PATOR-109026 format. One record per atom (N, C-alpha, C): residue number from 1; x, y, z. Coordinates in nm, 3 decimals. Layout:
residues N
<node><k>NUM</k><east>X</east><north>Y</north><up>Z</up></node>
...
end
This chain:
residues 98
<node><k>1</k><east>0.078</east><north>-0.129</north><up>-0.027</up></node>
<node><k>1</k><east>0.003</east><north>-0.010</north><up>0.013</up></node>
<node><k>1</k><east>0.067</east><north>0.140</north><up>0.015</up></node>
<node><k>2</k><east>0.048</east><north>0.229</north><up>-0.079</up></node>
<node><k>2</k><east>0.125</east><north>0.345</north><up>-0.079</up></node>
<node><k>2</k><east>0.068</east><north>0.435</north><up>0.001</up></node>
<node><k>3</k><east>0.139</east><north>0.561</north><up>0.067</up></node>
<node><k>3</k><east>0.074</east><north>0.657</north><up>0.105</up></node>
<node><k>3</k><east>0.151</east><north>0.781</north><up>0.106</up></node>
<node><k>4</k><east>0.094</east><north>0.887</north><up>0.063</up></node>
<node><k>4</k><east>0.167</east><north>1.011</north><up>0.039</up></node>
<node><k>4</k><east>0.104</east><north>1.136</north><up>0.137</up></node>
<node><k>5</k><east>0.175</east><north>1.238</north><up>0.177</up></node>
<node><k>5</k><east>0.189</east><north>1.328</north><up>0.237</up></node>
<node><k>5</k><east>0.218</east><north>1.471</north><up>0.161</up></node>
<node><k>6</k><east>0.160</east><north>1.577</north><up>0.150</up></node>
<node><k>6</k><east>0.203</east><north>1.677</north><up>0.065</up></node>
<node><k>6</k><east>0.162</east><north>1.803</north><up>0.105</up></node>
<node><k>7</k><east>0.248</east><north>1.902</north><up>0.160</up></node>
<node><k>7</k><east>0.194</east><north>2.029</north><up>0.217</up></node>
<node><k>7</k><east>0.280</east><north>2.164</north><up>0.160</up></node>
<node><k>8</k><east>0.249</east><north>2.266</north><up>0.142</up></node>
<node><k>8</k><east>0.299</east><north>2.383</north><up>0.080</up></node>
<node><k>8</k><east>0.321</east><north>2.490</north><up>0.202</up></node>
<node><k>9</k><east>0.444</east><north>2.550</north><up>0.199</up></node>
<node><k>9</k><east>0.478</east><north>2.681</north><up>0.264</up></node>
<node><k>9</k><east>0.397</east><north>2.784</north><up>0.260</up></node>
<node><k>10</k><east>0.319</east><north>2.793</north><up>0.110</up></node>
<node><k>10</k><east>0.216</east><north>2.932</north><up>0.112</up></node>
<node><k>10</k><east>0.298</east><north>3.054</north><up>0.035</up></node>
<node><k>11</k><east>0.245</east><north>3.123</north><up>0.004</up></node>
<node><k>11</k><east>0.307</east><north>3.250</north><up>-0.025</up></node>
<node><k>11</k><east>0.380</east><north>3.342</north><up>0.077</up></node>
<node><k>12</k><east>0.346</east><north>3.347</north><up>0.181</up></node>
<node><k>12</k><east>0.376</east><north>3.459</north><up>0.294</up></node>
<node><k>12</k><east>0.500</east><north>3.417</north><up>0.354</up></node>
<node><k>13</k><east>0.527</east><north>3.295</north><up>0.432</up></node>
<node><k>13</k><east>0.648</east><north>3.268</north><up>0.502</up></node>
<node><k>13</k><east>0.733</east><north>3.201</north><up>0.403</up></node>
<node><k>14</k><east>0.851</east><north>3.202</north><up>0.486</up></node>
<node><k>14</k><east>0.960</east><north>3.123</north><up>0.389</up></node>
<node><k>14</k><east>0.958</east><north>2.968</north><up>0.448</up></node>
<node><k>15</k><east>0.910</east><north>2.953</north><up>0.569</up></node>
<node><k>15</k><east>0.930</east><north>2.806</north><up>0.595</up></node>
<node><k>15</k><east>0.773</east><north>2.713</north><up>0.591</up></node>
<node><k>16</k><east>0.751</east><north>2.611</north><up>0.597</up></node>
<node><k>16</k><east>0.632</east><north>2.567</north><up>0.595</up></node>
<node><k>16</k><east>0.608</east><north>2.496</north><up>0.722</up></node>
<node><k>17</k><east>0.492</east><north>2.580</north><up>0.773</up></node>
<node><k>17</k><east>0.437</east><north>2.555</north><up>0.900</up></node>
<node><k>17</k><east>0.371</east><north>2.439</north><up>0.918</up></node>
<node><k>18</k><east>0.310</east><north>2.388</north><up>0.848</up></node>
<node><k>18</k><east>0.236</east><north>2.290</north><up>0.815</up></node>
<node><k>18</k><east>0.279</east><north>2.145</north><up>0.876</up></node>
<node><k>19</k><east>0.232</east><north>2.056</north><up>0.947</up></node>
<node><k>19</k><east>0.260</east><north>1.921</north><up>1.004</up></node>
<node><k>19</k><east>0.182</east><north>1.842</north><up>0.949</up></node>
<node><k>20</k><east>0.240</east><north>1.725</north><up>0.921</up></node>
<node><k>20</k><east>0.154</east><north>1.591</north><up>0.905</up></node>
<node><k>20</k><east>0.193</east><north>1.479</north><up>0.983</up></node>
<node><k>21</k><east>0.086</east><north>1.365</north><up>0.986</up></node>
<node><k>21</k><east>0.112</east><north>1.240</north><up>1.096</up></node>
<node><k>21</k><east>0.036</east><north>1.125</north><up>0.980</up></node>
<node><k>22</k><east>0.113</east><north>1.004</north><up>0.966</up></node>
<node><k>22</k><east>0.036</east><north>0.886</north><up>0.920</up></node>
<node><k>22</k><east>0.088</east><north>0.813</north><up>1.022</up></node>
<node><k>23</k><east>0.025</east><north>0.715</north><up>1.094</up></node>
<node><k>23</k><east>0.033</east><north>0.594</north><up>1.183</up></node>
<node><k>23</k><east>-0.079</east><north>0.486</north><up>1.160</up></node>
<node><k>24</k><east>0.011</east><north>0.363</north><up>1.141</up></node>
<node><k>24</k><east>-0.094</east><north>0.251</north><up>1.099</up></node>
<node><k>24</k><east>-0.053</east><north>0.114</north><up>1.209</up></node>
<node><k>25</k><east>-0.099</east><north>0.064</north><up>1.235</up></node>
<node><k>25</k><east>-0.077</east><north>-0.041</north><up>1.349</up></node>
<node><k>25</k><east>-0.196</east><north>-0.180</north><up>1.278</up></node>
<node><k>26</k><east>-0.155</east><north>-0.300</north><up>1.362</up></node>
<node><k>26</k><east>-0.241</east><north>-0.397</north><up>1.320</up></node>
<node><k>26</k><east>-0.323</east><north>-0.442</north><up>1.466</up></node>
<node><k>27</k><east>-0.441</east><north>-0.494</north><up>1.451</up></node>
<node><k>27</k><east>-0.502</east><north>-0.505</north><up>1.588</up></node>
<node><k>27</k><east>-0.539</east><north>-0.638</north><up>1.589</up></node>
<node><k>28</k><east>-0.619</east><north>-0.729</north><up>1.681</up></node>
<node><k>28</k><east>-0.694</east><north>-0.831</north><up>1.660</up></node>
<node><k>28</k><east>-0.818</east><north>-0.835</north><up>1.544</up></node>
<node><k>29</k><east>-0.871</east><north>-0.712</north><up>1.542</up></node>
<node><k>29</k><east>-0.978</east><north>-0.687</north><up>1.442</up></node>
<node><k>29</k><east>-0.909</east><north>-0.649</north><up>1.326</up></node>
<node><k>30</k><east>-0.809</east><north>-0.595</north><up>1.296</up></node>
<node><k>30</k><east>-0.758</east><north>-0.562</north><up>1.131</up></node>
<node><k>30</k><east>-0.655</east><north>-0.422</north><up>1.183</up></node>
<node><k>31</k><east>-0.630</east><north>-0.370</north><up>1.098</up></node>
<node><k>31</k><east>-0.522</east><north>-0.289</north><up>1.048</up></node>
<node><k>31</k><east>-0.641</east><north>-0.140</north><up>1.124</up></node>
<node><k>32</k><east>-0.551</east><north>-0.033</north><up>1.171</up></node>
<node><k>32</k><east>-0.614</east><north>0.090</north><up>1.193</up></node>
<node><k>32</k><east>-0.500</east><north>0.199</north><up>1.152</up></node>
<node><k>33</k><east>-0.565</east><north>0.305</north><up>1.148</up></node>
<node><k>33</k><east>-0.481</east><north>0.401</north><up>1.097</up></node>
<node><k>33</k><east>-0.534</east><north>0.538</north><up>1.128</up></node>
<node><k>34</k><east>-0.423</east><north>0.630</north><up>1.157</up></node>
<node><k>34</k><east>-0.453</east><north>0.766</north><up>1.163</up></node>
<node><k>34</k><east>-0.383</east><north>0.857</north><up>1.092</up></node>
<node><k>35</k><east>-0.453</east><north>0.952</north><up>1.017</up></node>
<node><k>35</k><east>-0.404</east><north>1.045</north><up>0.929</up></node>
<node><k>35</k><east>-0.433</east><north>1.190</north><up>0.964</up></node>
<node><k>36</k><east>-0.315</east><north>1.278</north><up>0.941</up></node>
<node><k>36</k><east>-0.363</east><north>1.440</north><up>1.002</up></node>
<node><k>36</k><east>-0.283</east><north>1.508</north><up>0.926</up></node>
<node><k>37</k><east>-0.358</east><north>1.621</north><up>0.910</up></node>
<node><k>37</k><east>-0.258</east><north>1.747</north><up>0.842</up></node>
<node><k>37</k><east>-0.303</east><north>1.861</north><up>0.910</up></node>
<node><k>38</k><east>-0.196</east><north>1.928</north><up>0.965</up></node>
<node><k>38</k><east>-0.239</east><north>2.068</north><up>1.047</up></node>
<node><k>38</k><east>-0.182</east><north>2.165</north><up>0.997</up></node>
<node><k>39</k><east>-0.299</east><north>2.249</north><up>0.981</up></node>
<node><k>39</k><east>-0.217</east><north>2.381</north><up>0.903</up></node>
<node><k>39</k><east>-0.146</east><north>2.468</north><up>0.980</up></node>
<node><k>40</k><east>-0.035</east><north>2.565</north><up>0.954</up></node>
<node><k>40</k><east>0.035</east><north>2.632</north><up>1.045</up></node>
<node><k>40</k><east>-0.029</east><north>2.776</north><up>1.070</up></node>
<node><k>41</k><east>-0.124</east><north>2.756</north><up>1.122</up></node>
<node><k>41</k><east>-0.205</east><north>2.869</north><up>1.196</up></node>
<node><k>41</k><east>-0.195</east><north>3.002</north><up>1.105</up></node>
<node><k>42</k><east>-0.221</east><north>3.004</north><up>0.956</up></node>
<node><k>42</k><east>-0.277</east><north>3.093</north><up>0.903</up></node>
<node><k>42</k><east>-0.142</east><north>3.195</north><up>0.891</up></node>
<node><k>43</k><east>-0.016</east><north>3.127</north><up>0.884</up></node>
<node><k>43</k><east>0.107</east><north>3.201</north><up>0.860</up></node>
<node><k>43</k><east>0.119</east><north>3.268</north><up>0.983</up></node>
<node><k>44</k><east>0.097</east><north>3.288</north><up>1.087</up></node>
<node><k>44</k><east>0.131</east><north>3.342</north><up>1.200</up></node>
<node><k>44</k><east>0.269</east><north>3.295</north><up>1.247</up></node>
<node><k>45</k><east>0.346</east><north>3.406</north><up>1.301</up></node>
<node><k>45</k><east>0.463</east><north>3.365</north><up>1.365</up></node>
<node><k>45</k><east>0.458</east><north>3.233</north><up>1.445</up></node>
<node><k>46</k><east>0.561</east><north>3.177</north><up>1.432</up></node>
<node><k>46</k><east>0.572</east><north>3.032</north><up>1.532</up></node>
<node><k>46</k><east>0.411</east><north>2.923</north><up>1.490</up></node>
<node><k>47</k><east>0.376</east><north>2.954</north><up>1.381</up></node>
<node><k>47</k><east>0.260</east><north>2.871</north><up>1.340</up></node>
<node><k>47</k><east>0.332</east><north>2.727</north><up>1.351</up></node>
<node><k>48</k><east>0.443</east><north>2.665</north><up>1.316</up></node>
<node><k>48</k><east>0.492</east><north>2.551</north><up>1.296</up></node>
<node><k>48</k><east>0.472</east><north>2.494</north><up>1.435</up></node>
<node><k>49</k><east>0.512</east><north>2.595</north><up>1.563</up></node>
<node><k>49</k><east>0.493</east><north>2.514</north><up>1.707</up></node>
<node><k>49</k><east>0.361</east><north>2.447</north><up>1.707</up></node>
<node><k>50</k><east>0.221</east><north>2.545</north><up>1.680</up></node>
<node><k>50</k><east>0.124</east><north>2.504</north><up>1.693</up></node>
<node><k>50</k><east>0.067</east><north>2.372</north><up>1.607</up></node>
<node><k>51</k><east>0.087</east><north>2.366</north><up>1.532</up></node>
<node><k>51</k><east>0.095</east><north>2.238</north><up>1.397</up></node>
<node><k>51</k><east>0.181</east><north>2.111</north><up>1.447</up></node>
<node><k>52</k><east>0.301</east><north>2.152</north><up>1.520</up></node>
<node><k>52</k><east>0.372</east><north>2.053</north><up>1.529</up></node>
<node><k>52</k><east>0.337</east><north>1.962</north><up>1.669</up></node>
<node><k>53</k><east>0.296</east><north>2.085</north><up>1.777</up></node>
<node><k>53</k><east>0.234</east><north>2.024</north><up>1.891</up></node>
<node><k>53</k><east>0.107</east><north>1.910</north><up>1.888</up></node>
<node><k>54</k><east>0.030</east><north>1.962</north><up>1.812</up></node>
<node><k>54</k><east>-0.089</east><north>1.880</north><up>1.816</up></node>
<node><k>54</k><east>-0.056</east><north>1.738</north><up>1.717</up></node>
<node><k>55</k><east>0.045</east><north>1.753</north><up>1.652</up></node>
<node><k>55</k><east>0.091</east><north>1.628</north><up>1.552</up></node>
<node><k>55</k><east>0.129</east><north>1.552</north><up>1.682</up></node>
<node><k>56</k><east>0.231</east><north>1.606</north><up>1.736</up></node>
<node><k>56</k><east>0.328</east><north>1.478</north><up>1.850</up></node>
<node><k>56</k><east>0.204</east><north>1.464</north><up>1.959</up></node>
<node><k>57</k><east>0.081</east><north>1.525</north><up>1.967</up></node>
<node><k>57</k><east>-0.009</east><north>1.477</north><up>2.063</up></node>
<node><k>57</k><east>-0.099</east><north>1.365</north><up>2.007</up></node>
<node><k>58</k><east>-0.107</east><north>1.388</north><up>1.897</up></node>
<node><k>58</k><east>-0.199</east><north>1.279</north><up>1.817</up></node>
<node><k>58</k><east>-0.130</east><north>1.154</north><up>1.807</up></node>
<node><k>59</k><east>0.015</east><north>1.166</north><up>1.760</up></node>
<node><k>59</k><east>0.100</east><north>1.055</north><up>1.788</up></node>
<node><k>59</k><east>0.097</east><north>0.971</north><up>1.899</up></node>
<node><k>60</k><east>0.130</east><north>1.055</north><up>1.996</up></node>
<node><k>60</k><east>0.130</east><north>0.995</north><up>2.100</up></node>
<node><k>60</k><east>-0.003</east><north>0.910</north><up>2.161</up></node>
<node><k>61</k><east>-0.126</east><north>1.005</north><up>2.139</up></node>
<node><k>61</k><east>-0.252</east><north>0.895</north><up>2.177</up></node>
<node><k>61</k><east>-0.238</east><north>0.794</north><up>2.093</up></node>
<node><k>62</k><east>-0.235</east><north>0.811</north><up>1.953</up></node>
<node><k>62</k><east>-0.226</east><north>0.674</north><up>1.908</up></node>
<node><k>62</k><east>-0.186</east><north>0.568</north><up>1.943</up></node>
<node><k>63</k><east>-0.015</east><north>0.584</north><up>1.983</up></node>
<node><k>63</k><east>0.078</east><north>0.485</north><up>2.030</up></node>
<node><k>63</k><east>0.036</east><north>0.447</north><up>2.187</up></node>
<node><k>64</k><east>0.000</east><north>0.545</north><up>2.250</up></node>
<node><k>64</k><east>-0.017</east><north>0.498</north><up>2.414</up></node>
<node><k>64</k><east>-0.196</east><north>0.480</north><up>2.437</up></node>
<node><k>65</k><east>-0.273</east><north>0.594</north><up>2.450</up></node>
<node><k>65</k><east>-0.387</east><north>0.596</north><up>2.476</up></node>
<node><k>65</k><east>-0.489</east><north>0.485</north><up>2.405</up></node>
<node><k>66</k><east>-0.451</east><north>0.497</north><up>2.280</up></node>
<node><k>66</k><east>-0.552</east><north>0.426</north><up>2.182</up></node>
<node><k>66</k><east>-0.514</east><north>0.251</north><up>2.194</up></node>
<node><k>67</k><east>-0.409</east><north>0.238</north><up>2.222</up></node>
<node><k>67</k><east>-0.393</east><north>0.088</north><up>2.245</up></node>
<node><k>67</k><east>-0.461</east><north>0.026</north><up>2.388</up></node>
<node><k>68</k><east>-0.474</east><north>0.134</north><up>2.482</up></node>
<node><k>68</k><east>-0.515</east><north>0.098</north><up>2.639</up></node>
<node><k>68</k><east>-0.663</east><north>0.091</north><up>2.610</up></node>
<node><k>69</k><east>-0.729</east><north>0.182</north><up>2.514</up></node>
<node><k>69</k><east>-0.874</east><north>0.215</north><up>2.480</up></node>
<node><k>69</k><east>-0.918</east><north>0.060</north><up>2.399</up></node>
<node><k>70</k><east>-0.829</east><north>-0.006</north><up>2.311</up></node>
<node><k>70</k><east>-0.866</east><north>-0.082</north><up>2.234</up></node>
<node><k>70</k><east>-0.868</east><north>-0.222</north><up>2.309</up></node>
<node><k>71</k><east>-0.779</east><north>-0.203</north><up>2.437</up></node>
<node><k>71</k><east>-0.751</east><north>-0.377</north><up>2.505</up></node>
<node><k>71</k><east>-0.922</east><north>-0.383</north><up>2.578</up></node>
<node><k>72</k><east>-0.945</east><north>-0.238</north><up>2.617</up></node>
<node><k>72</k><east>-1.083</east><north>-0.251</north><up>2.678</up></node>
<node><k>72</k><east>-1.223</east><north>-0.307</north><up>2.602</up></node>
<node><k>73</k><east>-1.179</east><north>-0.317</north><up>2.468</up></node>
<node><k>73</k><east>-1.315</east><north>-0.321</north><up>2.390</up></node>
<node><k>73</k><east>-1.405</east><north>-0.208</north><up>2.381</up></node>
<node><k>74</k><east>-1.354</east><north>-0.114</north><up>2.380</up></node>
<node><k>74</k><east>-1.444</east><north>0.056</north><up>2.395</up></node>
<node><k>74</k><east>-1.556</east><north>0.040</north><up>2.244</up></node>
<node><k>75</k><east>-1.647</east><north>0.145</north><up>2.289</up></node>
<node><k>75</k><east>-1.746</east><north>0.156</north><up>2.204</up></node>
<node><k>75</k><east>-1.668</east><north>0.263</north><up>2.098</up></node>
<node><k>76</k><east>-1.688</east><north>0.272</north><up>1.967</up></node>
<node><k>76</k><east>-1.674</east><north>0.394</north><up>1.874</up></node>
<node><k>76</k><east>-1.697</east><north>0.522</north><up>1.939</up></node>
<node><k>77</k><east>-1.804</east><north>0.539</north><up>2.009</up></node>
<node><k>77</k><east>-1.824</east><north>0.690</north><up>2.089</up></node>
<node><k>77</k><east>-1.724</east><north>0.711</north><up>2.193</up></node>
<node><k>78</k><east>-1.664</east><north>0.611</north><up>2.281</up></node>
<node><k>78</k><east>-1.597</east><north>0.614</north><up>2.385</up></node>
<node><k>78</k><east>-1.457</east><north>0.673</north><up>2.288</up></node>
<node><k>79</k><east>-1.422</east><north>0.588</north><up>2.177</up></node>
<node><k>79</k><east>-1.288</east><north>0.650</north><up>2.133</up></node>
<node><k>79</k><east>-1.295</east><north>0.787</north><up>2.073</up></node>
<node><k>80</k><east>-1.404</east><north>0.844</north><up>2.022</up></node>
<node><k>80</k><east>-1.436</east><north>0.960</north><up>1.977</up></node>
<node><k>80</k><east>-1.427</east><north>1.070</north><up>2.098</up></node>
<node><k>81</k><east>-1.489</east><north>1.030</north><up>2.221</up></node>
<node><k>81</k><east>-1.470</east><north>1.118</north><up>2.304</up></node>
<node><k>81</k><east>-1.330</east><north>1.153</north><up>2.345</up></node>
<node><k>82</k><east>-1.255</east><north>1.019</north><up>2.390</up></node>
<node><k>82</k><east>-1.105</east><north>1.047</north><up>2.409</up></node>
<node><k>82</k><east>-1.001</east><north>1.125</north><up>2.290</up></node>
<node><k>83</k><east>-1.057</east><north>1.117</north><up>2.179</up></node>
<node><k>83</k><east>-1.005</east><north>1.214</north><up>2.078</up></node>
<node><k>83</k><east>-1.032</east><north>1.335</north><up>2.087</up></node>
<node><k>84</k><east>-1.133</east><north>1.364</north><up>2.101</up></node>
<node><k>84</k><east>-1.194</east><north>1.500</north><up>2.112</up></node>
<node><k>84</k><east>-1.129</east><north>1.558</north><up>2.260</up></node>
<node><k>85</k><east>-1.147</east><north>1.493</north><up>2.368</up></node>
<node><k>85</k><east>-1.089</east><north>1.545</north><up>2.506</up></node>
<node><k>85</k><east>-0.896</east><north>1.573</north><up>2.475</up></node>
<node><k>86</k><east>-0.836</east><north>1.514</north><up>2.364</up></node>
<node><k>86</k><east>-0.715</east><north>1.530</north><up>2.353</up></node>
<node><k>86</k><east>-0.700</east><north>1.663</north><up>2.278</up></node>
<node><k>87</k><east>-0.792</east><north>1.678</north><up>2.157</up></node>
<node><k>87</k><east>-0.793</east><north>1.798</north><up>2.097</up></node>
<node><k>87</k><east>-0.829</east><north>1.922</north><up>2.167</up></node>
<node><k>88</k><east>-0.948</east><north>1.896</north><up>2.233</up></node>
<node><k>88</k><east>-0.975</east><north>2.032</north><up>2.353</up></node>
<node><k>88</k><east>-0.844</east><north>2.077</north><up>2.435</up></node>
<node><k>89</k><east>-0.793</east><north>1.966</north><up>2.472</up></node>
<node><k>89</k><east>-0.665</east><north>1.987</north><up>2.562</up></node>
<node><k>89</k><east>-0.526</east><north>2.042</north><up>2.497</up></node>
<node><k>90</k><east>-0.508</east><north>2.010</north><up>2.370</up></node>
<node><k>90</k><east>-0.405</east><north>2.085</north><up>2.262</up></node>
<node><k>90</k><east>-0.460</east><north>2.219</north><up>2.240</up></node>
<node><k>91</k><east>-0.582</east><north>2.225</north><up>2.248</up></node>
<node><k>91</k><east>-0.628</east><north>2.375</north><up>2.191</up></node>
<node><k>91</k><east>-0.610</east><north>2.489</north><up>2.286</up></node>
<node><k>92</k><east>-0.625</east><north>2.419</north><up>2.415</up></node>
<node><k>92</k><east>-0.613</east><north>2.491</north><up>2.570</up></node>
<node><k>92</k><east>-0.499</east><north>2.524</north><up>2.585</up></node>
<node><k>93</k><east>-0.391</east><north>2.454</north><up>2.558</up></node>
<node><k>93</k><east>-0.247</east><north>2.454</north><up>2.544</up></node>
<node><k>93</k><east>-0.191</east><north>2.577</north><up>2.459</up></node>
<node><k>94</k><east>-0.238</east><north>2.547</north><up>2.339</up></node>
<node><k>94</k><east>-0.209</east><north>2.624</north><up>2.207</up></node>
<node><k>94</k><east>-0.222</east><north>2.780</north><up>2.246</up></node>
<node><k>95</k><east>-0.380</east><north>2.766</north><up>2.284</up></node>
<node><k>95</k><east>-0.445</east><north>2.950</north><up>2.323</up></node>
<node><k>95</k><east>-0.374</east><north>2.990</north><up>2.424</up></node>
<node><k>96</k><east>-0.319</east><north>2.925</north><up>2.539</up></node>
<node><k>96</k><east>-0.255</east><north>2.981</north><up>2.632</up></node>
<node><k>96</k><east>-0.083</east><north>3.021</north><up>2.593</up></node>
<node><k>97</k><east>-0.063</east><north>2.915</north><up>2.493</up></node>
<node><k>97</k><east>0.093</east><north>2.959</north><up>2.468</up></node>
<node><k>97</k><east>0.077</east><north>3.087</north><up>2.378</up></node>
<node><k>98</k><east>-0.026</east><north>3.111</north><up>2.266</up></node>
<node><k>98</k><east>-0.036</east><north>3.227</north><up>2.222</up></node>
<node><k>98</k><east>-0.068</east><north>3.344</north><up>2.240</up></node>
end
């Protein structure tokens, strides 16, 4: 299977502030994957910090929290709630940083 991620720095900044993630794992029920592309905060200064932070958090969630949830045979709703909690927490961190 082939996977590719492509981003563009845009017309304003000299660096690409976008961040991307692709993770895949085998489970008892088959292959699971997580893909995400985070934009660099509209070209703001240090936008790569914000996009990188959420990608790092999503990667950690996939590697650690998701495996614990799958061991418990959770429902789809619980899975989405866990991911939403992570995103909300990261949003608060990025807002406080900004």
